[in-house]
A tleap script that builds the chain and sets N, CA, C and O, in Angstrom:
source leaprc.protein.ff14SB
mol = sequence {
  NMET PRO THR ASP PRO VAL PRO GLY GLY CYS
  LEU CYS GLY ALA VAL THR PHE ALA LEU MET
  PRO PRO LEU ASP GLY VAL ILE VAL CYS HIE
  CYS ALA ASP CYS ARG ARG SER SER GLY HIE
  VAL TRP ALA SER VAL PRO VAL PRO THR ASP
  ARG LEU HIE LEU HIE GLY ALA ALA GLY LEU
  ARG TRP PHE ALA GLY ALA PRO GLY VAL GLU
  ARG GLY PHE CYS GLY LEU CYS GLY ALA SER
  LEU PHE TRP ARG SER ALA GLY ALA GLY LEU
  MET ALA VAL CALA
}
set mol.1.N position { 2.086 5.743 11.037 }
set mol.1.CA position { 2.919 4.892 10.139 }
set mol.1.C position { 4.275 4.090 10.759 }
set mol.1.O position { 5.354 4.403 11.262 }
set mol.2.N position { 3.551 2.882 10.412 }
set mol.2.CA position { 4.188 1.279 11.160 }
set mol.2.C position { 6.028 1.849 11.070 }
set mol.2.O position { 6.719 2.356 10.186 }
set mol.3.N position { 6.254 1.435 12.464 }
set mol.3.CA position { 7.921 1.842 12.462 }
set mol.3.C position { 8.760 -0.020 12.372 }
set mol.3.O position { 9.968 -0.177 12.193 }
set mol.4.N position { 7.843 -1.083 12.531 }
set mol.4.CA position { 8.496 -1.965 13.221 }
set mol.4.C position { 9.145 -2.678 11.154 }
set mol.4.O position { 8.765 -2.498 9.997 }
set mol.5.N position { 10.306 -3.506 11.904 }
set mol.5.CA position { 10.663 -4.008 10.302 }
set mol.5.C position { 9.562 -5.241 9.718 }
set mol.5.O position { 9.003 -6.168 10.304 }
set mol.6.N position { 9.545 -4.900 8.656 }
set mol.6.CA position { 8.460 -5.584 7.952 }
set mol.6.C position { 9.889 -7.284 7.268 }
set mol.6.O position { 11.056 -7.300 6.875 }
set mol.7.N position { 8.961 -8.202 7.469 }
set mol.7.CA position { 10.145 -9.345 7.339 }
set mol.7.C position { 9.519 -10.388 6.050 }
set mol.7.O position { 8.380 -10.854 6.010 }
set mol.8.N position { 10.528 -10.575 5.121 }
set mol.8.CA position { 10.203 -11.258 3.841 }
set mol.8.C position { 11.190 -12.438 3.791 }
set mol.8.O position { 11.986 -12.814 4.651 }
set mol.9.N position { 10.881 -13.025 2.308 }
set mol.9.CA position { 11.939 -14.563 2.334 }
set mol.9.C position { 11.216 -14.979 0.923 }
set mol.9.O position { 10.182 -14.565 0.400 }
set mol.10.N position { 12.144 -15.932 0.529 }
set mol.10.CA position { 11.178 -17.281 -0.074 }
set mol.10.C position { 10.577 -18.152 -0.211 }
set mol.10.O position { 10.384 -18.681 0.884 }
set mol.11.N position { 9.984 -18.821 -1.224 }
set mol.11.CA position { 9.362 -19.777 -0.263 }
set mol.11.C position { 10.034 -20.898 0.776 }
set mol.11.O position { 9.402 -21.450 1.677 }
set mol.12.N position { 11.188 -21.083 0.526 }
set mol.12.CA position { 11.732 -22.278 0.966 }
set mol.12.C position { 12.470 -21.870 2.768 }
set mol.12.O position { 12.463 -22.372 3.892 }
set mol.13.N position { 12.934 -20.861 2.182 }
set mol.13.CA position { 13.036 -19.846 3.881 }
set mol.13.C position { 15.070 -20.027 3.924 }
set mol.13.O position { 15.715 -19.818 4.951 }
set mol.14.N position { 15.645 -20.402 2.706 }
set mol.14.CA position { 16.519 -20.259 2.704 }
set mol.14.C position { 17.319 -18.603 2.393 }
set mol.14.O position { 18.476 -18.277 2.659 }
set mol.15.N position { 16.295 -17.834 1.793 }
set mol.15.CA position { 16.581 -16.209 1.925 }
set mol.15.C position { 15.703 -15.688 2.808 }
set mol.15.O position { 14.505 -15.884 2.602 }
set mol.16.N position { 16.055 -15.051 3.770 }
set mol.16.CA position { 15.227 -14.254 4.565 }
set mol.16.C position { 15.470 -13.218 4.769 }
set mol.16.O position { 16.685 -13.225 4.966 }
set mol.17.N position { 14.757 -11.267 4.961 }
set mol.17.CA position { 15.233 -10.589 5.126 }
set mol.17.C position { 14.473 -9.201 5.978 }
set mol.17.O position { 13.606 -9.503 6.798 }
set mol.18.N position { 14.681 -8.238 5.853 }
set mol.18.CA position { 13.706 -7.935 6.540 }
set mol.18.C position { 13.779 -6.089 6.134 }
set mol.18.O position { 14.848 -5.480 6.133 }
set mol.19.N position { 12.539 -5.484 5.841 }
set mol.19.CA position { 12.848 -4.365 4.933 }
set mol.19.C position { 12.227 -3.186 6.644 }
set mol.19.O position { 11.387 -3.377 7.524 }
set mol.20.N position { 13.203 -2.066 6.346 }
set mol.20.CA position { 13.078 -0.645 7.813 }
set mol.20.C position { 12.336 0.075 6.994 }
set mol.20.O position { 12.570 0.369 5.822 }
set mol.21.N position { 10.987 0.482 7.979 }
set mol.21.CA position { 10.020 1.694 6.993 }
set mol.21.C position { 10.868 2.665 7.831 }
set mol.21.O position { 11.375 2.624 8.952 }
set mol.22.N position { 10.800 3.759 6.593 }
set mol.22.CA position { 9.558 3.869 5.851 }
set mol.22.C position { 9.871 3.498 4.567 }
set mol.22.O position { 10.926 3.769 3.994 }
set mol.23.N position { 8.692 2.704 3.994 }
set mol.23.CA position { 8.670 2.295 2.650 }
set mol.23.C position { 7.631 2.875 1.782 }
set mol.23.O position { 6.467 3.100 2.116 }
set mol.24.N position { 8.164 3.092 0.649 }
set mol.24.CA position { 7.370 3.637 -0.725 }
set mol.24.C position { 6.286 3.254 -1.173 }
set mol.24.O position { 6.414 2.036 -1.047 }
set mol.25.N position { 5.067 3.456 -1.714 }
set mol.25.CA position { 4.259 2.638 -2.635 }
set mol.25.C position { 4.699 1.675 -3.671 }
set mol.25.O position { 5.773 1.819 -4.254 }
set mol.26.N position { 4.041 0.882 -3.865 }
set mol.26.CA position { 4.307 -0.207 -4.793 }
set mol.26.C position { 4.513 0.034 -5.932 }
set mol.26.O position { 3.609 0.766 -6.336 }
set mol.27.N position { 5.270 -0.197 -6.746 }
set mol.27.CA position { 5.597 0.266 -8.219 }
set mol.27.C position { 5.134 -1.111 -8.950 }
set mol.27.O position { 4.976 -2.192 -8.382 }
set mol.28.N position { 4.952 -0.839 -10.325 }
set mol.28.CA position { 4.535 -2.084 -11.041 }
set mol.28.C position { 5.340 -2.036 -12.357 }
set mol.28.O position { 5.145 -0.866 -12.688 }
set mol.29.N position { 5.960 -2.463 -13.114 }
set mol.29.CA position { 6.434 -2.983 -14.200 }
set mol.29.C position { 5.934 -3.760 -14.963 }
set mol.29.O position { 5.445 -4.806 -14.536 }
set mol.30.N position { 5.927 -3.453 -16.254 }
set mol.30.CA position { 5.034 -4.383 -17.467 }
set mol.30.C position { 5.993 -4.658 -18.349 }
set mol.30.O position { 5.318 -5.165 -19.245 }
set mol.31.N position { 7.506 -4.684 -18.862 }
set mol.31.CA position { 8.345 -4.593 -19.746 }
set mol.31.C position { 8.436 -6.268 -19.647 }
set mol.31.O position { 7.936 -7.023 -18.814 }
set mol.32.N position { 9.253 -6.547 -20.798 }
set mol.32.CA position { 9.188 -7.819 -20.942 }
set mol.32.C position { 9.740 -9.110 -20.425 }
set mol.32.O position { 9.491 -10.316 -20.421 }
set mol.33.N position { 11.135 -7.731 -19.737 }
set mol.33.CA position { 11.896 -8.912 -18.985 }
set mol.33.C position { 11.237 -8.944 -18.004 }
set mol.33.O position { 10.848 -10.091 -17.784 }
set mol.34.N position { 10.785 -7.957 -17.010 }
set mol.34.CA position { 9.785 -8.589 -15.783 }
set mol.34.C position { 8.411 -9.309 -16.001 }
set mol.34.O position { 7.917 -9.750 -14.963 }
set mol.35.N position { 7.762 -9.495 -17.054 }
set mol.35.CA position { 6.555 -10.321 -17.211 }
set mol.35.C position { 7.768 -11.636 -17.399 }
set mol.35.O position { 7.637 -12.249 -16.339 }
set mol.36.N position { 8.688 -12.239 -18.082 }
set mol.36.CA position { 9.516 -12.959 -18.109 }
set mol.36.C position { 9.516 -14.056 -16.964 }
set mol.36.O position { 9.195 -15.232 -16.792 }
set mol.37.N position { 10.361 -12.399 -15.914 }
set mol.37.CA position { 10.748 -13.061 -14.329 }
set mol.37.C position { 9.852 -13.499 -14.045 }
set mol.37.O position { 9.785 -14.714 -14.227 }
set mol.38.N position { 8.684 -12.825 -13.461 }
set mol.38.CA position { 7.431 -13.115 -12.607 }
set mol.38.C position { 6.512 -13.738 -13.052 }
set mol.38.O position { 5.702 -14.050 -12.180 }
set mol.39.N position { 6.107 -14.281 -14.685 }
set mol.39.CA position { 5.142 -14.369 -15.171 }
set mol.39.C position { 3.905 -13.967 -15.213 }
set mol.39.O position { 2.801 -14.487 -15.372 }
set mol.40.N position { 4.601 -12.270 -14.924 }
set mol.40.CA position { 2.966 -11.266 -15.375 }
set mol.40.C position { 3.555 -10.306 -14.813 }
set mol.40.O position { 4.706 -10.700 -14.621 }
set mol.41.N position { 3.419 -9.049 -14.353 }
set mol.41.CA position { 3.932 -8.024 -13.537 }
set mol.41.C position { 4.615 -7.808 -12.726 }
set mol.41.O position { 4.052 -8.269 -11.733 }
set mol.42.N position { 5.685 -7.313 -12.381 }
set mol.42.CA position { 6.664 -7.539 -11.631 }
set mol.42.C position { 6.043 -5.990 -10.430 }
set mol.42.O position { 6.103 -4.774 -10.611 }
set mol.43.N position { 5.603 -6.657 -9.498 }
set mol.43.CA position { 5.576 -5.844 -8.669 }
set mol.43.C position { 6.674 -5.683 -7.344 }
set mol.43.O position { 7.437 -6.604 -7.054 }
set mol.44.N position { 6.655 -4.846 -6.856 }
set mol.44.CA position { 7.855 -4.297 -5.864 }
set mol.44.C position { 7.925 -2.619 -5.205 }
set mol.44.O position { 7.702 -1.588 -5.839 }
set mol.45.N position { 8.288 -2.739 -3.808 }
set mol.45.CA position { 8.366 -2.042 -3.177 }
set mol.45.C position { 10.114 -1.281 -3.669 }
set mol.45.O position { 10.754 -2.161 -4.245 }
set mol.46.N position { 10.785 -0.185 -3.583 }
set mol.46.CA position { 11.502 0.186 -3.489 }
set mol.46.C position { 11.861 0.691 -2.407 }
set mol.46.O position { 11.084 1.270 -1.648 }
set mol.47.N position { 13.352 0.499 -2.154 }
set mol.47.CA position { 13.789 0.390 -0.466 }
set mol.47.C position { 15.588 0.556 -0.958 }
set mol.47.O position { 16.402 -0.018 -1.682 }
set mol.48.N position { 15.515 1.701 -0.049 }
set mol.48.CA position { 17.056 1.989 0.145 }
set mol.48.C position { 17.956 1.050 0.315 }
set mol.48.O position { 17.512 0.150 1.028 }
set mol.49.N position { 19.663 0.778 -0.243 }
set mol.49.CA position { 19.568 -0.976 -0.152 }
set mol.49.C position { 20.329 -0.657 1.978 }
set mol.49.O position { 20.273 -1.584 2.786 }
set mol.50.N position { 20.704 0.250 2.227 }
set mol.50.CA position { 20.897 0.484 3.749 }
set mol.50.C position { 19.329 -0.213 4.391 }
set mol.50.O position { 19.477 -1.373 4.774 }
set mol.51.N position { 18.621 0.063 4.468 }
set mol.51.CA position { 17.139 -0.131 4.771 }
set mol.51.C position { 16.535 -1.888 4.736 }
set mol.51.O position { 15.526 -2.415 5.205 }
set mol.52.N position { 17.728 -2.433 3.926 }
set mol.52.CA position { 17.777 -4.072 3.864 }
set mol.52.C position { 18.099 -4.774 4.089 }
set mol.52.O position { 18.971 -5.250 3.362 }
set mol.53.N position { 17.748 -5.393 5.144 }
set mol.53.CA position { 18.620 -6.146 6.120 }
set mol.53.C position { 18.340 -8.078 5.905 }
set mol.53.O position { 17.440 -8.779 6.368 }
set mol.54.N position { 19.511 -8.446 5.034 }
set mol.54.CA position { 19.367 -9.915 4.645 }
set mol.54.C position { 19.922 -10.669 6.281 }
set mol.54.O position { 20.802 -10.527 7.130 }
set mol.55.N position { 19.086 -11.259 6.070 }
set mol.55.CA position { 19.288 -12.214 7.724 }
set mol.55.C position { 19.768 -13.858 7.389 }
set mol.55.O position { 20.376 -14.644 8.115 }
set mol.56.N position { 19.180 -14.055 5.840 }
set mol.56.CA position { 19.328 -15.780 5.394 }
set mol.56.C position { 19.932 -15.458 4.027 }
set mol.56.O position { 19.115 -14.987 3.234 }
set mol.57.N position { 20.839 -15.566 3.698 }
set mol.57.CA position { 21.418 -15.450 2.051 }
set mol.57.C position { 21.792 -16.763 1.472 }
set mol.57.O position { 22.484 -16.773 0.455 }
set mol.58.N position { 21.348 -18.023 2.095 }
set mol.58.CA position { 22.358 -19.146 1.468 }
set mol.58.C position { 21.904 -19.692 0.042 }
set mol.58.O position { 22.590 -20.424 -0.672 }
set mol.59.N position { 20.431 -19.137 -0.297 }
set mol.59.CA position { 20.094 -19.398 -1.499 }
set mol.59.C position { 19.920 -18.001 -2.380 }
set mol.59.O position { 19.281 -17.987 -3.433 }
set mol.60.N position { 20.445 -17.047 -1.925 }
set mol.60.CA position { 20.220 -15.806 -2.995 }
set mol.60.C position { 21.367 -15.920 -4.024 }
set mol.60.O position { 22.558 -15.980 -3.719 }
set mol.61.N position { 20.745 -15.950 -5.590 }
set mol.61.CA position { 21.765 -16.049 -6.423 }
set mol.61.C position { 20.769 -14.592 -7.264 }
set mol.61.O position { 19.589 -14.243 -7.288 }
set mol.62.N position { 22.274 -14.023 -7.950 }
set mol.62.CA position { 21.539 -13.074 -8.878 }
set mol.62.C position { 21.837 -13.359 -10.473 }
set mol.62.O position { 22.919 -13.882 -10.740 }
set mol.63.N position { 21.134 -13.114 -11.306 }
set mol.63.CA position { 21.191 -12.643 -12.566 }
set mol.63.C position { 21.028 -11.166 -13.455 }
set mol.63.O position { 20.122 -10.334 -13.508 }
set mol.64.N position { 22.448 -11.285 -14.161 }
set mol.64.CA position { 22.502 -10.270 -14.357 }
set mol.64.C position { 21.846 -10.352 -16.536 }
set mol.64.O position { 22.427 -10.636 -17.584 }
set mol.65.N position { 20.654 -9.992 -16.233 }
set mol.65.CA position { 19.936 -9.852 -17.991 }
set mol.65.C position { 20.263 -8.762 -18.664 }
set mol.65.O position { 20.257 -8.712 -19.894 }
set mol.66.N position { 20.606 -7.701 -17.822 }
set mol.66.CA position { 20.878 -6.700 -18.844 }
set mol.66.C position { 21.903 -5.761 -18.128 }
set mol.66.O position { 22.069 -5.650 -16.913 }
set mol.67.N position { 22.517 -5.147 -19.075 }
set mol.67.CA position { 23.509 -4.206 -18.807 }
set mol.67.C position { 23.463 -3.787 -17.645 }
set mol.67.O position { 22.336 -3.335 -17.444 }
set mol.68.N position { 24.389 -3.660 -16.375 }
set mol.68.CA position { 23.969 -2.707 -15.541 }
set mol.68.C position { 22.644 -3.157 -14.482 }
set mol.68.O position { 22.350 -2.211 -13.750 }
set mol.69.N position { 21.750 -4.454 -14.239 }
set mol.69.CA position { 20.951 -4.885 -13.674 }
set mol.69.C position { 20.744 -5.839 -13.537 }
set mol.69.O position { 20.729 -6.552 -14.540 }
set mol.70.N position { 20.480 -6.393 -12.316 }
set mol.70.CA position { 20.562 -7.548 -11.594 }
set mol.70.C position { 18.963 -7.846 -11.342 }
set mol.70.O position { 18.141 -6.932 -11.275 }
set mol.71.N position { 18.605 -9.324 -11.201 }
set mol.71.CA position { 17.389 -9.562 -10.235 }
set mol.71.C position { 18.322 -10.795 -9.242 }
set mol.71.O position { 19.461 -11.237 -9.392 }
set mol.72.N position { 17.369 -11.050 -8.318 }
set mol.72.CA position { 18.023 -11.393 -7.389 }
set mol.72.C position { 16.948 -12.734 -6.910 }
set mol.72.O position { 15.810 -12.463 -6.526 }
set mol.73.N position { 17.422 -14.152 -6.973 }
set mol.73.CA position { 16.191 -14.700 -6.607 }
set mol.73.C position { 16.788 -16.285 -5.608 }
set mol.73.O position { 17.902 -16.545 -5.154 }
set mol.74.N position { 15.886 -16.831 -5.579 }
set mol.74.CA position { 16.438 -18.315 -4.379 }
set mol.74.C position { 17.089 -19.173 -5.483 }
set mol.74.O position { 16.601 -19.386 -6.593 }
set mol.75.N position { 18.513 -19.731 -4.911 }
set mol.75.CA position { 18.308 -20.613 -6.328 }
set mol.75.C position { 17.943 -22.262 -5.679 }
set mol.75.O position { 18.315 -23.332 -6.159 }
set mol.76.N position { 17.162 -22.051 -4.535 }
set mol.76.CA position { 16.593 -23.578 -4.211 }
set mol.76.C position { 15.181 -23.453 -4.574 }
set mol.76.O position { 14.687 -24.172 -5.442 }
set mol.77.N position { 14.474 -22.510 -3.901 }
set mol.77.CA position { 13.006 -23.048 -4.580 }
set mol.77.C position { 12.809 -21.820 -5.607 }
set mol.77.O position { 11.614 -21.540 -5.698 }
set mol.78.N position { 13.503 -21.140 -6.276 }
set mol.78.CA position { 13.434 -20.012 -7.609 }
set mol.78.C position { 12.580 -19.266 -7.090 }
set mol.78.O position { 11.519 -19.148 -7.703 }
set mol.79.N position { 12.713 -18.720 -6.141 }
set mol.79.CA position { 11.363 -17.582 -5.803 }
set mol.79.C position { 11.769 -15.965 -6.508 }
set mol.79.O position { 12.999 -15.914 -6.542 }
set mol.80.N position { 11.405 -15.178 -6.845 }
set mol.80.CA position { 12.273 -14.142 -7.403 }
set mol.80.C position { 11.607 -12.952 -6.179 }
set mol.80.O position { 10.475 -12.810 -5.715 }
set mol.81.N position { 12.817 -12.279 -5.965 }
set mol.81.CA position { 12.736 -11.926 -4.569 }
set mol.81.C position { 13.078 -9.741 -4.941 }
set mol.81.O position { 12.405 -8.768 -4.600 }
set mol.82.N position { 14.293 -9.837 -5.681 }
set mol.82.CA position { 14.683 -8.523 -5.738 }
set mol.82.C position { 15.236 -8.237 -7.063 }
set mol.82.O position { 15.621 -9.155 -7.787 }
set mol.83.N position { 15.303 -6.824 -7.467 }
set mol.83.CA position { 15.885 -6.685 -8.739 }
set mol.83.C position { 16.526 -5.148 -8.285 }
set mol.83.O position { 15.900 -4.379 -7.555 }
set mol.84.N position { 18.007 -4.817 -8.898 }
set mol.84.CA position { 18.708 -4.081 -8.640 }
set mol.84.C position { 18.883 -3.503 -9.866 }
set mol.84.O position { 18.334 -4.092 -10.796 }
set mol.85.N position { 19.706 -2.177 -10.210 }
set mol.85.CA position { 20.883 -1.418 -10.985 }
set mol.85.C position { 21.557 -0.832 -10.704 }
set mol.85.O position { 21.202 -0.044 -9.827 }
set mol.86.N position { 22.960 -0.734 -11.167 }
set mol.86.CA position { 24.027 -0.569 -10.334 }
set mol.86.C position { 24.087 0.910 -10.283 }
set mol.86.O position { 23.998 1.735 -11.192 }
set mol.87.N position { 24.254 1.049 -9.045 }
set mol.87.CA position { 24.992 2.878 -8.957 }
set mol.87.C position { 23.611 3.219 -8.266 }
set mol.87.O position { 23.873 4.006 -7.357 }
set mol.88.N position { 22.232 2.961 -8.307 }
set mol.88.CA position { 21.240 3.258 -7.978 }
set mol.88.C position { 20.979 3.576 -6.517 }
set mol.88.O position { 20.328 4.577 -6.216 }
set mol.89.N position { 21.446 2.791 -5.645 }
set mol.89.CA position { 21.427 2.607 -4.205 }
set mol.89.C position { 20.072 2.263 -3.853 }
set mol.89.O position { 19.504 2.882 -2.953 }
set mol.90.N position { 19.553 1.409 -4.428 }
set mol.90.CA position { 17.996 0.950 -4.369 }
set mol.90.C position { 18.028 -0.097 -4.953 }
set mol.90.O position { 18.602 -0.483 -5.971 }
set mol.91.N position { 17.047 -0.761 -3.896 }
set mol.91.CA position { 16.345 -2.042 -4.350 }
set mol.91.C position { 15.035 -2.232 -4.394 }
set mol.91.O position { 14.346 -1.801 -3.469 }
set mol.92.N position { 14.408 -2.966 -5.564 }
set mol.92.CA position { 13.133 -2.830 -5.808 }
set mol.92.C position { 12.836 -4.740 -5.053 }
set mol.92.O position { 13.439 -5.660 -5.607 }
set mol.93.N position { 12.145 -4.967 -4.156 }
set mol.93.CA position { 11.999 -5.732 -3.366 }
set mol.93.C position { 9.907 -6.618 -3.570 }
set mol.93.O position { 8.809 -6.140 -3.284 }
set mol.94.N position { 10.176 -7.516 -3.964 }
set mol.94.CA position { 8.845 -8.479 -4.560 }
set mol.94.C position { 7.907 -8.503 -2.940 }
set mol.94.O position { 6.833 -9.099 -2.857 }
savepdb mol mol.pdb
quit
């Protein structure tokens, strides 16, 4: 099982992060909100928030689309990056 951090970020580099293993499998959501947000199904990896390390968050913006739910995206390039539910302790990372 890999132990090295998994790097990630948006298209323009204004938001960068690392995910600390172990990582669970990919989850896919087909709900209308996820399809509107991503242009297709939303595929992500659930990560405990303490294993998500933001290195650059200059462009990170949050959109509250439903009560208790937020989607994180880059305000500069528009890349969809995160989904979180209040109090869950997990972040879904695209």
